[in-house]
C-alpha positions in Angstrom: 34.3 -31.4 29.8 36.3 -29.1 32.1 35.4 -26.3 30.1 31.8 -27.0 30.1 31.7 -28.0 33.8 33.3 -24.0 34.5 29.9 -23.0 32.8 27.9 -24.8 35.5 29.8 -23.3 38.0 29.6 -20.2 36.7 25.8 -20.5 36.4 25.3 -21.9 39.7 27.4 -19.2 41.8 27.2 -21.8 44.7 23.5 -22.3 44.3 22.2 -25.9 44.5 20.9 -28.5 42.6 18.4 -30.8 43.7 17.6 -34.1 42.6 14.0 -35.5 42.6 12.1 -38.0 40.8 9.5 -36.9 38.4 6.4 -38.4 40.6 7.3 -35.8 43.8 7.6 -32.5 41.1 4.6 -32.9 38.9 2.0 -35.1 37.3 1.3 -37.3 34.4 -1.9 -37.4 32.4 -2.2 -40.0 30.0 -4.4 -38.7 26.7 -7.0 -40.1 25.4 -7.8 -41.8 21.9 -8.4 -40.7 18.8 -7.7 -41.9 15.8 -5.6 -41.4 12.4 -9.4 -40.8 10.8 -10.3 -37.6 13.3 -6.9 -35.9 12.0 -8.4 -32.5 10.4 -6.9 -29.3 7.9 -8.2 -27.1 10.6 -10.7 -27.2 14.4 -9.2 -28.0 17.6 -5.3 -28.8 17.9 -4.4 -32.0 18.2 -1.5 -33.9 18.6 -1.0 -37.8 17.1 1.7 -39.7 18.8 3.1 -40.6 15.8 4.0 -36.8 15.0 5.2 -36.8 18.0 8.7 -38.7 16.1 8.0 -37.1 13.3 6.9 -33.5 13.2 8.1 -32.0 16.7 11.0 -30.8 18.3 12.0 -28.9 21.4 9.1 -27.1 21.5 5.3 -26.6 19.7 3.5 -23.5 18.8 1.5 -24.3 16.3 0.1 -28.1 15.6 0.4 -29.7 12.7 -3.1 -31.4 13.4 -6.4 -30.9 14.4 -9.9 -32.6 15.5 -13.6 -31.2 15.4 -15.0 -29.8 18.8 -17.2 -32.6 19.1 -14.9 -35.0 19.0 -12.2 -32.5 21.3 -14.4 -32.3 24.0 -14.1 -36.1 24.9 -10.0 -35.8 24.3 -7.5 -34.8 27.5 -5.6 -31.2 27.1 -2.4 -29.6 27.6 -2.1 -26.0 28.4 1.1 -23.7 27.9 3.6 -24.7 29.6 2.7 -28.7 29.9 5.1 -30.9 28.5 3.6 -33.8 26.0 5.7 -37.0 26.6 5.3 -39.8 23.7 4.8 -43.1 25.4 4.7 -45.8 23.1 6.7 -46.7 19.8 8.0 -49.1 17.9 11.8 -49.0 19.1 12.8 -47.8 22.7 14.7 -45.5 21.4 11.5 -43.6 20.5 9.6 -43.7 23.9 10.1 -40.3 26.2 10.4 -38.2 23.2 9.0 -35.0 24.6 8.0 -31.5 23.5 7.4 -28.2 25.7 3.8 -26.9 24.2 4.0 -23.2 24.3 0.7 -22.5 22.0 -1.6 -19.7 22.8 -4.7 -22.7 22.7 -4.6 -25.4 24.3 -4.0 -29.1 22.4 -6.1 -32.3 22.7 -3.3 -35.6 23.1 -3.2 -38.9 22.1 -3.5 -42.2 24.3 0.1 -43.1 24.1 1.1 -39.8 25.2 1.2 -38.1 28.2 0.9 -34.3 29.7 3.5 -33.3 32.0 2.5 -30.3 34.4 5.3 -29.4 36.7 7.2 -26.1 38.0 9.9 -26.9 35.5 11.0 -24.6 32.8 9.6 -26.8 29.8 12.1 -26.4 27.5 14.6 -27.9 30.2 12.7 -30.6 31.0 12.5 -31.0 26.7 16.2 -31.4 26.3 16.8 -33.1 29.4 14.1 -36.2 28.0 16.8 -36.5 25.0 19.7 -36.9 27.0 21.4 -40.6 27.7 20.6 -40.3 31.7 17.2 -40.0 30.6 16.5 -42.6 28.5 19.5 -44.7 30.4 16.3 -44.7 33.5 13.5 -45.0 31.3 15.0 -48.3 29.7 14.1 -50.2 32.8 10.6 -49.3 33.1 9.4 -49.8 29.5 7.6 -53.0 28.6 8.3 -54.6 25.1 5.9 -56.2 23.2 4.6 -56.0 19.3 5.1 -52.0 20.6 7.2 -50.3 23.4 5.8 -48.7 26.0 6.3 -47.0 29.3 3.0 -46.1 32.0 3.0 -42.9 34.2 4.2 -45.2 37.6 7.8 -46.1 35.2 8.2 -42.4 34.0 7.2 -41.4 37.7 10.5 -42.8 39.1 12.6 -41.2 36.3 15.8 -38.5 38.9 15.9 -35.3 37.1 18.5 -32.6 38.3 16.5 -29.4 38.8 18.7 -26.3 39.2 17.5 -23.2 39.9 15.2 -21.2 37.1 17.0 -18.8 36.4 19.8 -21.9 35.6 17.2 -23.9 33.7 16.9 -20.6 31.4 19.7 -20.2 30.4 20.8 -24.1 29.8 17.8 -23.4 27.5 19.0 -20.7 25.8 22.6 -22.3 25.4 21.0 -25.7 24.0 18.4 -22.9 21.9 21.6 -21.2 20.0 22.8 -24.5 19.4 19.8 -26.1 18.0 19.2 -22.4 15.9 22.0 -23.2 13.7 21.4 -26.3 12.8 18.1 -25.1 12.1 19.3 -22.8 9.8 22.0 -24.9 8.3 19.6 -27.3 7.5 17.1 -24.8 5.9 20.1 -23.7 4.0 20.5 -27.0 2.5 17.0 -27.3 1.5 17.3 -24.1 -0.7 20.3 -25.7 -1.9 18.7 -29.1 -2.8 15.5 -27.0 -4.4 17.7 -24.8 -6.8 19.7 -27.9 -7.2 16.5 -29.9 -8.4 15.5 -26.7 -10.3 18.4 -26.5 -12.1 18.6 -30.5 -13.0 15.1 -29.7 -14.8 16.5 -27.4 -16.6 19.4 -29.1 -17.9 17.7 -32.2 -18.3 14.7 -31.3 -20.3 15.5 -31.4 -24.1 13.4 -30.6 -26.4 12.8 -32.7 -29.6 15.8 -32.0 -31.4 17.9 -33.9 -30.1 18.1 -37.6 -30.3 16.4 -40.1 -27.5 17.3 -43.0 -27.8 16.4 -46.8 -25.9 18.7 -47.0 -22.9 19.6 -50.6 -24.1 21.3 -49.5 -27.4 23.7 -47.1 -24.7 24.6 -49.2 -22.2 24.8 -52.8 -21.1 23.0 -53.7 -17.7 25.0 -56.7 -16.0 23.0 -58.4 -13.5 24.6 -59.5 -9.9 25.1 -62.6 -8.0 22.1 -64.0 -6.2 23.1 -65.1 -3.1 21.7 -67.9 -0.4 22.1 -66.6 3.3 24.9 -69.7 4.3 27.3 -67.8 1.2 27.0 -64.3 3.0 29.7 -64.1 5.7 29.9 -62.0 9.1 33.8 -61.6 7.6 35.7 -62.2 4.5 37.2 -61.7 1.1 35.1 -59.0 -0.8 32.4 -57.2 0.7 29.3 -58.2 -1.0 27.1 -54.7 -1.7 23.0 -55.7 -1.4 20.3 -53.4 -2.1 19.8 -52.6 1.9 23.2 -50.8 2.3 23.0 -49.5 -1.5 22.9 -46.0 -0.2 24.1 -46.3 3.3 26.9 -48.1 3.0 25.9 -50.2 6.6 25.4 -53.5 7.6 28.6 -55.1 5.0 28.8 -58.8 4.5 31.2 -60.6 2.8 31.9 -63.8 0.7 35.0 -65.5 -0.2 33.7 -66.6 -3.5 35.7 -66.1 -6.7 33.5 -65.1 -9.3 33.5 -63.9 -13.5 35.2 -60.6 -13.3 32.0 -58.9 -14.5 30.3 -59.7 -11.5 32.5 -56.9 -9.2 32.3 -53.5 -9.1 35.4 -51.6 -9.5 36.0 -47.6 -8.1 34.1 -45.4 -10.6 31.5 -48.0 -11.9 27.8 -47.1 -12.5 25.5 -48.6 -10.3 21.7 -49.4 -10.1 20.1 -51.1 -7.6 16.4 -52.4 -9.1 14.3 -53.0 -6.4 13.5 -51.5 -3.1 16.3 -49.0 -2.2 15.9 -48.1 -6.0 18.1 -45.7 -8.2 21.8 -44.8 -9.3 25.1 -44.3 -7.0 28.7 -44.2 -8.9 30.6 -47.2 -6.8 33.6 -44.8 -4.8 35.7 -47.6 -2.5 37.1 -50.6 -2.9 36.5 -53.4 -5.7 32.8 -55.3 -4.1 30.9 -58.0 -5.2 27.3 -56.5 -6.0 23.9 -58.5 -5.5 21.7 -59.9 -7.9 19.1 -56.8 -7.6 21.5 -54.0 -8.5 23.3 -54.2 -12.2 26.5 -52.7 -13.1 25.2 -50.3 -16.1 28.4 -49.7 -18.6 27.4 -47.4 -21.2 28.6 -46.8 -24.6 31.0 -43.8 -23.9 31.1 -43.3 -27.4 27.4 -41.8 -27.4 26.6 -41.4 -24.0 29.0 -40.4 -20.9 28.9 -42.6 -17.5 28.6 -39.4 -15.8 26.0 -37.8 -18.2 23.8 -41.4 -17.6 24.1 -41.2 -14.0 22.3 -38.2 -13.7 19.8 -38.5 -16.5 18.9 -42.3 -13.9 19.0 -40.7 -11.2 17.0 -37.5 -12.3 14.1 -40.1 -14.2 14.3 -42.3 -10.5 11.3 -41.0 -9.1 9.0 -41.3 -12.5 10.2 -44.5 -13.3 9.0 -45.5 -9.2 6.0 -44.3 -10.1 5.0 -45.7 -13.6 6.2 -49.8 -12.9 5.7 -50.0 -8.9 5.2 -53.5 -9.7 6.3 -56.0 -7.1 3.5 -55.2 -4.0 5.9 -55.6 -1.0 9.2 -54.9 -2.7 9.3 -52.3 -5.4 11.3 -53.6 -8.3 11.6 -52.8 -12.3 12.7 -55.2 -14.9 15.3 -55.2 -17.7 13.7 -54.9 -20.1 11.6 -52.0 -18.8 14.9 -50.0 -18.1 16.2 -50.9 -21.3 13.9 -49.7 -23.6 13.3 -46.1 -21.6 14.1 -43.8 -24.0 16.9 -41.1 -23.1 18.1 -38.0 -24.6 21.6 -37.8 -26.0 23.1 -34.7 -26.5 26.6 -33.7 -27.9 29.2 -35.2 -26.0 30.7 -31.5 -25.8 27.1 -30.1 -24.3 26.8 -33.8 -22.0 30.1 -32.9 -20.3 28.9 -29.3 -19.1 26.0 -30.4 -17.9 27.8 -32.5 -15.6 30.0 -29.9 -14.8 27.7 -28.2 -13.2 25.3 -30.8 -11.8 28.4 -32.2 -10.5 29.3 -29.0 -8.4 26.0 -28.6 -7.3 25.9 -32.2 -6.5 28.8 -31.5 -4.4 27.5 -28.4 -2.4 24.0 -30.7 -1.7 25.1 -34.0 -1.0 28.8 -34.3 0.0 30.0 -35.0 3.6 33.3 -34.1 3.7 32.8 -30.5 2.5 30.0 -28.3 1.9 26.8 -28.1 4.4 25.6 -32.0 5.5 29.3 -31.9 6.8 28.4 -28.3 8.9 25.0 -29.9 10.2 26.8 -33.1 11.1 29.5 -31.2 13.7 26.9 -28.9 14.7 24.7 -31.7 15.9 27.5 -32.7 17.1 28.6 -30.2 19.5 24.7 -29.9 20.4 24.5 -33.0 22.1 27.6 -33.1 23.6 26.8 -29.8 25.1 23.3 -31.3 25.9 24.6 -34.3 27.4 27.2 -32.4 29.7 24.7 -29.3 30.4 22.1 -31.6 32.1 24.8 -33.8 33.8 24.8 -32.8 37.4 27.2 -33.6 39.9 25.8 -35.5 42.4 27.7 -33.2 45.5 
């Protein structure tokens, strides 16, 4: 942190930082109610509170949604330079996220949001609303019911460091530079993903002169074991892979049960989650027990390579989903369904060539240790570190 505090000292040049409550320096105006069905593709710019989590960042110049002028005339508006703060959400962490409104037009806001008017640099405040200092302070004022919420009184109590205007602007400039790098890398990643999908579609679209075979004839699907809750332990001999952590590797349970060899997955095994999270994965890691909602897929490698089958299954998953989404709460497909799926089986050397190309794309696109995702995670950490440090002024 010494490097950052040196930056702060240099910025401040001995000038004072004031500490005041938000209530002392500005006013909160609560939005008015409208519903999702009021949202249109054009009209008066509008922000629904749900969009604050998914769509809006530090600042916005345009709205994602609009309402008709008739509805808008009964609503409350944020003007250029106001900050929009979300006041309700499904989790405590959702609350207090802010976006500086820098649009030429005014924007109407939902009643689960507040407009904050003050002389602060609006982006300075939006960055501050993402710090731990801010989150800690509002936690005590959040009421938790079915939905968590905070009122204007709670927000008014938050203490914010107020450096001189030029310092606020410089802090914003530094943090903007970090977010710009992350945004650029993310755009690059999205482009790579599109490129990857484009080539995958091309490489895996075969004409009729290739043999199309029912999956059940070239691969075996073996179910994992169904568990009752008491059999899942916080700690134990074998990790249990479930659909809930199939792609994330989080929230592990364990088991001490000794099972048949085919109920374990070993490094390099091809697995397929057939309910909820849905799709294939090549298991990389220590020996695990895989749960009932997962199949171990064992291909006949004389006809189809494991890695080729993985790419085919991954490519085919979304159409499989849309054709067979039975099960109202949890989507699943049956073994019969997947065994009857027709898949192309070009000659093995052609399969090898396709796998080599797709593996390369997948590494660039997905791998955490090399390529963009790792870089993005690193930049994000760097940005968060600087954000916390630059907005944490010593009290003296």
